C-alpha positions as CSV (number, residue, x, y, z in Angstrom):
1,X,-9.5,-6.7,-23.4
2,X,-6.8,-5.8,-20.3
3,X,-5.5,-2.6,-20.1
4,X,-1.9,-1.5,-20.4
5,X,-1.4,-1.5,-16.8
6,X,-2.7,-4.8,-16.3
7,X,-0.6,-6.5,-18.9
8,X,2.7,-5.6,-16.4
9,X,1.1,-6.4,-13.7
10,X,-0.2,-10.0,-15.0
11,X,3.6,-9.9,-16.3
12,X,5.2,-9.5,-13.1
13,X,2.4,-11.6,-10.7
14,X,3.9,-14.5,-12.9
15,X,7.6,-14.3,-12.5
16,X,7.0,-13.4,-9.0
17,X,5.3,-16.9,-8.6
18,X,8.0,-18.9,-10.3
19,X,10.4,-17.6,-7.4
20,X,8.4,-20.1,-5.2
21,X,10.2,-23.8,-4.6
22,X,8.9,-26.5,-3.8
23,X,8.3,-27.3,0.1
24,X,8.2,-23.5,0.9
25,X,6.5,-21.6,3.0
26,X,5.6,-18.0,1.9
27,X,3.4,-14.5,2.3
28,X,1.4,-13.5,0.1
29,X,0.7,-10.0,-0.4
30,X,-2.8,-7.9,-1.0
31,X,-3.7,-5.8,-4.1
32,X,-4.1,-5.4,-7.8
33,X,-0.5,-6.6,-8.3
34,X,-0.6,-9.1,-5.8
35,X,-3.9,-10.8,-6.8
36,X,-2.2,-11.4,-10.4
37,X,0.6,-13.1,-8.3
38,X,-1.9,-15.4,-6.7
39,X,-3.5,-16.6,-9.3
40,X,-0.4,-17.4,-11.1
41,X,0.7,-19.2,-8.1
42,X,-2.6,-21.3,-8.3
43,X,-1.5,-22.1,-11.9
44,X,2.0,-23.3,-10.7
45,X,-0.2,-25.8,-8.4
46,X,-2.6,-27.2,-10.8
47,X,0.7,-28.1,-12.3
48,X,2.7,-29.7,-9.8
49,X,4.9,-27.3,-7.4
50,X,4.3,-28.4,-3.9
51,X,4.6,-26.3,-0.8
52,X,3.8,-26.4,2.4
53,X,1.5,-23.4,2.6
54,X,0.9,-19.4,3.2
55,X,0.5,-17.1,5.0
56,X,-2.4,-14.6,3.5
57,X,-2.2,-10.8,4.4
58,X,-5.7,-9.6,4.1
59,X,-8.9,-11.5,4.8
60,X,-9.2,-10.2,0.5
61,X,-6.6,-12.3,-0.1
62,X,-7.5,-15.0,1.8
63,X,-10.8,-15.8,0.1
64,X,-9.0,-15.4,-3.2
65,X,-6.5,-18.4,-2.3
66,X,-9.0,-20.4,-1.0
67,X,-11.3,-19.8,-4.2
68,X,-8.4,-21.0,-5.7
69,X,-6.9,-24.0,-3.6
70,X,-3.9,-22.1,-2.0
71,X,-3.2,-23.9,1.0
72,X,-3.5,-21.7,3.9
73,X,-0.9,-21.5,7.3
74,X,-0.6,-19.3,10.2
75,X,2.7,-17.7,11.6
76,X,1.7,-19.4,14.8
77,X,2.6,-23.3,12.9
78,X,5.3,-21.4,10.8
79,X,6.6,-17.8,12.1
80,X,9.4,-18.2,9.8
81,X,8.4,-17.8,6.2
82,X,10.6,-18.8,3.1
83,X,9.6,-16.0,0.7
84,X,7.0,-13.1,1.3
85,X,5.9,-11.4,-2.5
86,X,4.1,-8.2,-2.3
87,X,3.0,-5.3,-4.5
88,X,3.9,-1.5,-3.3
89,X,2.2,1.9,-4.3
90,X,5.4,3.6,-4.7
91,X,9.2,2.2,-4.9
92,X,12.2,4.6,-4.3
93,X,15.3,4.2,-6.0
94,X,16.9,2.7,-2.5
95,X,13.8,-0.2,-2.2
96,X,12.1,1.9,0.3
97,X,8.5,1.5,-0.1
98,X,5.3,3.8,0.1
99,X,2.1,0.8,0.8
100,X,-1.0,0.9,2.3
101,X,-3.4,1.8,-0.8
102,X,-5.1,-1.6,-0.1
103,X,-5.4,-1.0,3.8
104,X,-3.5,-3.8,4.8
105,X,-0.4,-2.4,6.0
106,X,-0.4,-4.0,9.6
107,X,-0.2,-7.9,8.3
108,X,1.7,-6.6,5.4
109,X,4.6,-5.7,7.5
110,X,4.1,-8.7,9.8
111,X,4.6,-10.8,6.8
112,X,7.4,-9.3,5.2
113,X,9.2,-9.3,8.5
114,X,8.6,-12.8,8.9
115,X,10.6,-13.9,5.7
116,X,13.8,-14.4,5.1
117,X,13.0,-13.2,1.6
118,X,10.6,-10.0,0.5
119,X,10.4,-9.6,-3.1
120,X,8.6,-6.3,-3.6
121,X,6.3,-6.6,-7.4
122,X,4.7,-3.1,-9.4
123,X,4.0,-2.2,-13.1
124,X,6.6,0.5,-13.8
125,X,4.1,3.6,-12.5
126,X,5.0,2.7,-8.9
127,X,9.4,3.9,-9.3
128,X,9.2,7.5,-7.9
129,X,12.5,9.5,-6.9
130,X,11.2,9.8,-3.8
131,X,8.4,9.1,-1.7
132,X,4.9,10.1,-0.8
133,X,4.8,12.3,-4.4
134,X,2.0,9.9,-5.7
135,X,0.4,8.4,-3.4
136,X,-0.5,9.5,0.5
137,X,1.2,8.0,3.4
138,X,-1.6,5.5,5.4
139,X,-1.1,5.7,9.1
140,X,-3.4,3.1,10.8
141,X,-4.4,3.9,14.4
142,X,-6.5,2.7,17.5
143,X,-10.2,4.5,16.7
144,X,-10.2,5.4,20.5
145,X,-7.2,8.4,19.5
146,X,-8.1,8.8,15.5
147,X,-8.6,13.0,16.2
148,X,-5.5,12.8,18.7
149,X,-2.8,11.2,16.2
150,X,-4.6,13.1,13.4
151,X,-3.5,16.3,15.1
152,X,-0.1,14.9,16.1
153,X,0.5,14.1,12.0
154,X,-0.8,17.5,11.1
155,X,2.5,19.5,13.1
156,X,4.8,16.9,10.7
157,X,3.5,18.6,7.6
158,X,1.0,16.4,6.7
159,X,-2.3,16.8,5.2
160,X,-4.4,14.5,7.1
161,X,-7.7,12.5,5.2
162,X,-9.4,10.0,7.6
163,X,-10.0,6.8,5.0
164,X,-13.1,6.3,4.1
165,X,-15.5,3.3,3.1
166,X,-18.8,5.1,1.8
167,X,-20.1,7.2,4.3
168,X,-18.6,5.3,7.1
169,X,-15.0,5.6,8.4
170,X,-12.8,2.7,6.7
171,X,-12.1,-0.2,9.5
172,X,-9.8,-2.8,8.8
173,X,-9.3,-6.6,9.4
174,X,-7.8,-5.3,12.6
175,X,-10.8,-3.3,13.4
176,X,-8.4,-0.3,13.4
177,X,-9.0,3.1,10.9
178,X,-6.4,4.6,9.0
179,X,-5.4,8.6,8.4
180,X,-4.2,9.3,4.8
181,X,-1.5,11.5,5.1
182,X,-0.5,13.9,2.0
183,X,2.8,15.7,2.0
184,X,2.7,18.5,-1.0
185,X,6.8,17.8,-1.5
186,X,6.9,14.4,-0.8
187,X,8.6,12.7,1.9
188,X,12.1,14.2,2.4
189,X,13.3,12.0,5.3
190,X,11.2,8.6,5.7
191,X,13.8,7.4,8.6
192,X,13.0,10.4,10.6
193,X,9.1,10.5,9.9
194,X,8.9,7.0,10.5
195,X,10.7,7.8,13.7
196,X,8.1,10.6,14.5
197,X,4.8,8.7,13.7
198,X,6.0,5.7,15.9
199,X,6.8,7.9,18.8
200,X,2.7,8.8,18.3
201,X,0.7,6.9,21.4
202,X,-2.5,5.4,19.4
203,X,-0.8,4.9,16.2
204,X,-0.5,0.8,15.4
205,X,1.3,0.9,12.1
206,X,2.4,2.8,9.1
207,X,3.1,2.4,5.4
208,X,6.4,3.3,4.8
209,X,8.5,-0.1,4.4
210,X,11.9,1.2,4.9
211,X,15.0,-1.8,4.5
212,X,12.5,-4.6,4.1
213,X,12.5,-5.3,0.3
214,X,15.7,-7.4,-0.6
215,X,14.9,-6.9,-4.6
216,X,11.9,-5.8,-6.9
217,X,10.4,-7.2,-9.9
218,X,9.0,-4.4,-12.2
219,X,7.4,-4.6,-15.8
220,X,6.7,-2.2,-17.7
221,X,7.4,-0.9,-21.4
222,X,10.6,-2.1,-21.9
223,X,10.1,-5.5,-20.3
224,X,10.9,-7.2,-16.9
225,X,13.5,-5.9,-14.4
226,X,15.0,-6.7,-11.5
227,X,16.1,-4.1,-9.2
228,X,19.0,-3.8,-8.0
């Protein structure tokens, strides 16, 4: 039997799939909520919806989409997307996001910035007053600079933990590593922190998605809501 959170994720995933229109090129996110959205999209395609294709943000999403007969395309062929749909680990009142628990932040951000419209989806537990209060901020780093970048991040007040997969360092689809950065009081100034992280040589990307989402679909005990 599905738990309550999965029911909300299924609800918002289905609502997100309804935003897809005939002839669109779309971006498909990564994560548990995005999985429900991809499954709902497949159902719509089976019912007659026709899209040009979808750009997946991870190998995991690509495999799922392929198994459900969703046509895939590349950013090389379609550099501008009509719509991108993706989940988030945290959503603040300004629709700034913290993402990356699934390890796909680089491709997720590329797809989000390539889209004319980016809609973030999630259950109500993802809504937070301040980013960094529930999840660590992931920073994707080239392997050669891992220790160097970790030291720089610690000077910014972060408690830094290299992400592991079993006994090995986690490896992203882009063959990089991830440093998970916890801030005891959350992230008070996301814009300033973003600027500091971007300035560190060896950083590939980070999980702050600031000013990218135009709207959010959120499901919870009170039903489905559209923000703002």
